[in-house]
N, C-alpha and C positions, 0 to 999 in steps of 0.2 A: 553558345556564346552568351555572355552576360548581357543584360539589357543596357541601354545607353546610360541610364542613371545609376549603374552599378557602383562607380567610384564613391558617390555620395552615400549609397547604402552601406558600402564597405566601411566607410568612416563611422557609421552609426552602429556597427556590429558590437556585440558584447557577448560574454558567455551566457548570461541568462536569456538573451534574445536567440542565440543559436540553439540552446537546449529547448527553449519554448517552441521553436519551429520544428525541432526533431520530435518532440512530444506530439505536436499537432499532426505531423505527418504519420506517425505510428498510430495515433488514434483513428485517423481516416482510413489508412491503407494497410496497417499491420507492420510488424517488425521487418518483414522481408523487403518492404519498399524503402527502408532506410539505408541509403548509401551517402557517402560524402558528396558525390556528384549531384545526386537528386536533392539533397538538402541545400547545396549551393544554388541550384536552380530555384528552389522555393524562396530563397532569400535574395535572389537576383544578383549573385556575385559569382566570381570564379571559385572553383574548388579550393585552390591554394589559400584563399582568404580565410578559410575555416580553420586552417592548421594552427593559427595563432591561439585559438580558443579550445581546440581539442586535437590531439596529435594523430588521430586515426579512428577507424570504425569501432574498434574495441573500446577505446576510451569514450567514444560517443555513446555507446550502449551503456557504459557505466554512468555516463552523464544523465541518461534517462532515469536511472535509480536516484541520482542526486536530485533531479528535478521533482521526482515523485515525493521524496521526503521533504523537500522544500515546501511543496504544496500542503502536506500534512501539518508541518510546523506553522505555516501561514494560517491555516484554518484554526489551529489552536490559539494563535495569537489574536486572531480576529474575534474570538468569542467575547461577547460583551460581559461585563461584570455581573449583571443580574442572571446571566445564563451559566456562569461558572459555578462549580460546586463549592460548598463551604470548605475551608482549608482543613477542617478536621475529618474530612471524608475522603480517604485515599481511594476507596472503591469507586466513588463517583468520578474522581479525576481519571482513573483508568477507563471507566465507561466513556467519558468524553473523548479520550484518546482513541478508543476503539471506534467511536462514531466518526471521527475525523479520518481514520484509516479507511473505514468502509466507504465514506463519501469519495475519497480519492480513488479507491478501487473501482467504484462505479464509473468515475470519470475516465479512467485509463485502464481498462481491463487487459489490454494487450501488453502493458508494462508489468502487470502484477507478477507473472512468473519470474521476471528478472529480479524483482524485489526479494523473492524467496531464495534465489540462487547466487546472484552476483556478489552481494556483500560477503558471503561465506568463502569466496574464492581468494580473498586477501586478508592479511592480518587486521585485527581490530583497528589499529592505529592508522591504517591506510584506507579505511572506509571513508566515503564522502562525509564532509562536515555535517551535512543535513541529517545523515543517518546517526552520527554520533550525538548530535544535538537532541534528537528525540530519545535516544537511549539514556543520555545523561538526565533528561527531564524525568523519565520514568523512575530511574534509580534515585533521583533526588526526592521525588514524591514519597517513595517507600522509605527512604532514610529519615525524612522529616516525620513520617508516621511513627517511627520508632523501631522499625525492623533493623536487625543487625545485618552484617554483610551476607551471611549465609541465607538468612530469611529473605533479604531483598532479591538475591539471585534466584531463589526458588520461585517467588511470586513473579519476577520479571520473565523468567523462562516459561512459566506456565501461561502467563498472559500473552506473550508473543506467539507461542505455539498455537494457542486456541484461536487468536485473532487471525493470524496468517492462514492457518489451516481452514478456517471457515471461509475466508475469502477465496482461496484456491478452489475449494470444492464448489462453492456457489457460483463463481464468476467464470470458471473455465470448463464447465460442462459442455460437451459437444452433442448436439441433437442430431438425429438421423435425418429428419426432414423438417426444416424450420418452418415451411409454409403449411404444414399439415395441422389442422385445428384439433384433431383427436390426439390427446396426450400419449396414448399407447403407441400410436403410429408415429407421432412426432419424435418420441424417444427411441423408437425402434424396438419396443418391447414385444411386438408381435413376432420377432425373431427368436424369442426365448420361449421354450416349451412351458406352458402354464403348469403342467404336472410336475416339472422339475424345479421351478422357481416361483412357487405360489406367493410367497411373501414379497419377493422383489417385484413381481408383477402387480401386486396390490398396492404397494407403498410408493414406488418410484414415481408414478404419475402425479402424486401430490407435490413433488418437487417443482413442478411447473407453475404451481399456484401459490405456494407458501410465501410468507413475508420473510425474506432471508435476513434482513437487518434485525427484525424483531426476534427471530430465532437465534441469531448470533448474540444479541444482548441478553436474552433470557438464559442462554447457556453460560455466558460470561458471568452473569449475576450468580448463578448456581455454583459455578466454579470458584469464584472469589468468596462466596459465602461460606465455602468449606475450608477456606484458608484460616489458619490460626491468627488470632489478633497479635499485633506486635507487642513485645514485652514491655514497652514504655507506654505511658498514658498520653493520649493526645497526639494530634498531627505533628505538633512541634515539641513532642516529648523529649526530655533530655537537653543537653547542651546543643544549641543550634549553630554554634560557631564552628 
């Protein structure tokens, strides 16, 4: 049963508030804890009060992706002018976007797998507006840099694949024994015969100690450094209209 003050709470509900509560619940307890009933309890309302803002569990899961990209966009907008890259440096702007994505992945690792799969389940035009906003921003950056349509898509796909791939590998690794201080035992490598997997046994323990953000950015710099320069000169080369 909802709390006595539920009618007032219901009057203050909004989609951002509902999605924010869903994100907070998943952050604390994982995706399996998210149900319409449990979310209503978190908000102090009856379950039916939520259906005005999300039609059901599947739409609520898609809402997690929407909220995730809303946070990325908010991080980008919050960047101060002196921290923003010069407008003639498209690589620096992609680096800034990657850092915003990584920070959001750190904050919401349980939602990250949904970010990799849910948008692909619907046509582009039906993806959340926050997803489209970030996509449009990246493509606009590349267009203003002077890339043609084909070049923009090549850089965009390369950038997204690297960024998302790094986050999935780094944030979704499952350890064998989280409380074990020895990295070999923590990762369960003692179960792998050393004679059969010498390099895996030697290198994987380093995963527990390396700076994943620094590695991601170093790899991104190398990747983007190998991209051809746009055919037009300057970030705003050509007709900007």
